[in-house]
C-alpha positions as CSV (number, residue, x, y, z in Angstrom):
1,M,30.7,-10.9,25.2
2,T,28.8,-9.8,22.0
3,R,26.6,-6.8,22.5
4,I,23.6,-5.9,20.0
5,F,22.2,-2.6,20.0
6,A,18.5,-1.5,19.5
7,D,19.4,0.0,16.3
8,Q,21.3,-3.3,15.0
9,M,18.2,-5.3,16.2
10,Q,15.8,-3.4,14.2
11,D,18.0,-3.3,11.0
12,V,18.2,-7.2,11.3
13,G,14.4,-7.2,11.8
14,A,13.8,-5.2,8.8
15,R,15.9,-7.2,6.5
16,A,14.0,-10.3,7.5
17,F,10.7,-8.8,6.9
18,R,11.9,-7.6,3.6
19,E,12.8,-11.2,2.8
20,R,9.6,-12.5,3.9
21,L,8.1,-10.2,1.8
22,R,9.9,-10.8,-1.1
23,A,9.3,-14.8,-0.5
24,S,5.6,-14.3,-0.4
25,L,5.4,-12.2,-3.5
26,A,7.4,-14.9,-5.0
27,R,5.3,-17.6,-3.9
28,N,1.9,-15.7,-4.8
29,D,2.5,-13.5,-8.0
30,V,3.8,-15.5,-11.3
31,D,5.2,-12.4,-12.6
32,F,6.9,-11.3,-9.8
33,A,8.2,-14.9,-9.4
34,A,9.8,-14.8,-13.1
35,M,11.8,-11.6,-12.2
36,P,15.4,-12.5,-11.6
37,P,16.3,-12.4,-8.0
38,A,18.2,-9.2,-8.2
39,A,15.2,-7.5,-9.8
40,Q,13.0,-8.8,-7.0
41,H,15.5,-7.5,-4.2
42,E,15.6,-4.1,-6.4
43,F,11.7,-3.7,-6.3
44,I,11.5,-4.6,-2.3
45,A,14.2,-2.3,-1.6
46,A,12.4,0.7,-3.9
47,S,9.0,-0.2,-2.5
48,H,10.4,-0.2,1.3
49,E,12.1,3.4,0.6
50,Q,8.8,4.9,-1.0
51,A,6.7,3.4,1.9
52,R,8.9,5.0,4.4
53,R,8.9,8.4,2.7
54,L,5.4,8.2,3.0
55,G,5.3,7.8,6.7
56,L,4.3,4.0,6.3
57,R,6.2,2.3,9.0
58,S,4.5,-1.0,10.1
59,E,5.0,-4.1,8.4
60,Q,1.5,-4.4,7.5
61,A,1.6,-0.8,5.8
62,E,5.0,-1.4,4.0
63,A,3.6,-5.1,2.6
64,A,0.3,-3.4,1.6
65,Y,2.3,-0.4,-0.1
66,A,4.3,-3.1,-1.8
67,L,1.3,-5.2,-3.0
68,G,0.0,-2.1,-4.7
69,A,3.6,-1.1,-6.0
70,L,3.7,-4.5,-7.6
71,W,0.5,-4.1,-9.5
72,L,0.6,-0.1,-10.3
73,G,4.2,0.6,-10.0
74,V,6.4,2.2,-7.3
75,G,5.0,5.9,-6.8
76,F,1.4,5.0,-7.8
77,E,0.3,7.4,-5.3
78,E,1.4,10.2,-7.5
79,A,-1.6,9.5,-10.0
80,S,-3.7,10.9,-7.1
81,P,-3.4,14.2,-5.0
82,L,-6.0,13.0,-2.8
83,L,-4.0,10.0,-1.9
84,Q,-0.9,11.8,-1.6
85,K,-2.8,14.2,0.7
86,L,-3.9,11.2,3.0
87,L,-0.7,9.6,3.3
88,S,1.0,13.0,4.0
89,T,-1.4,13.5,7.2
90,S,-1.1,12.4,10.9
91,V,-4.2,10.2,10.4
92,P,-3.6,6.6,11.9
93,E,-1.8,4.4,9.6
94,V,-4.3,1.8,9.9
95,R,-6.9,4.3,8.1
96,K,-4.5,5.4,5.9
97,V,-3.5,1.6,4.6
98,H,-7.0,0.9,4.3
99,A,-8.0,3.8,2.2
100,M,-4.8,3.2,-0.1
101,S,-5.8,-0.4,-0.5
102,E,-9.3,0.6,-1.6
103,W,-8.0,3.1,-4.2
104,V,-5.4,0.4,-5.4
105,R,-8.4,-2.1,-6.0
106,D,-10.5,0.5,-7.8
107,Q,-7.5,1.1,-9.8
108,L,-7.3,-2.5,-10.9
109,G,-11.0,-2.6,-12.1
110,A,-11.8,-2.4,-16.0
111,N,-13.2,1.2,-15.9
112,S,-10.8,2.7,-13.4
113,A,-9.6,6.2,-13.4
114,P,-7.7,8.2,-10.7
115,Q,-11.1,10.1,-9.8
116,S,-12.8,6.6,-9.4
117,G,-10.1,5.7,-6.9
118,D,-10.7,8.9,-5.2
119,E,-14.2,8.1,-4.8
120,A,-13.2,4.8,-3.4
121,L,-10.7,6.3,-1.2
122,R,-13.4,8.9,0.0
123,K,-16.2,6.1,0.9
124,S,-13.4,3.8,2.6
125,F,-12.2,6.8,4.7
126,A,-15.8,7.5,5.9
127,L,-16.3,4.1,6.6
128,T,-13.4,4.0,9.0
129,A,-14.2,7.1,11.0
130,P,-14.9,5.1,14.1
131,W,-11.2,4.3,14.0
132,G,-10.1,7.7,14.8
133,V,-8.9,11.2,13.5
134,N,-10.6,12.7,10.7
135,G,-8.6,13.3,7.5
136,P,-8.4,15.2,4.3
């Protein structure tokens, strides 16, 4: 009889998620799709590792980080001390991801700067106050 342990199941699930994420990005982003498969896998692994280092644990959070990293580069959070501070707090992950996504959205705009992203982060965070726990 074969026994599968919880950590093995988690590993299988995480690998399956990363493959779904890679396939989704390849279907929906022409630049990502044009990358060689090995480069796609390297990007997914790098964004996964960075998301984990930042304390982002859910698939939704990891996918949100990967999308931001696709557009701005892995480590994009280093452009904003405020975003870094938020990601290091015990604030619920859903609030972190919402604020991070708003920061990324701002940075994709024509007149963006880290400071404008920080303002978008502050506004987003204020609007999600009913979701729980105050932040930075």
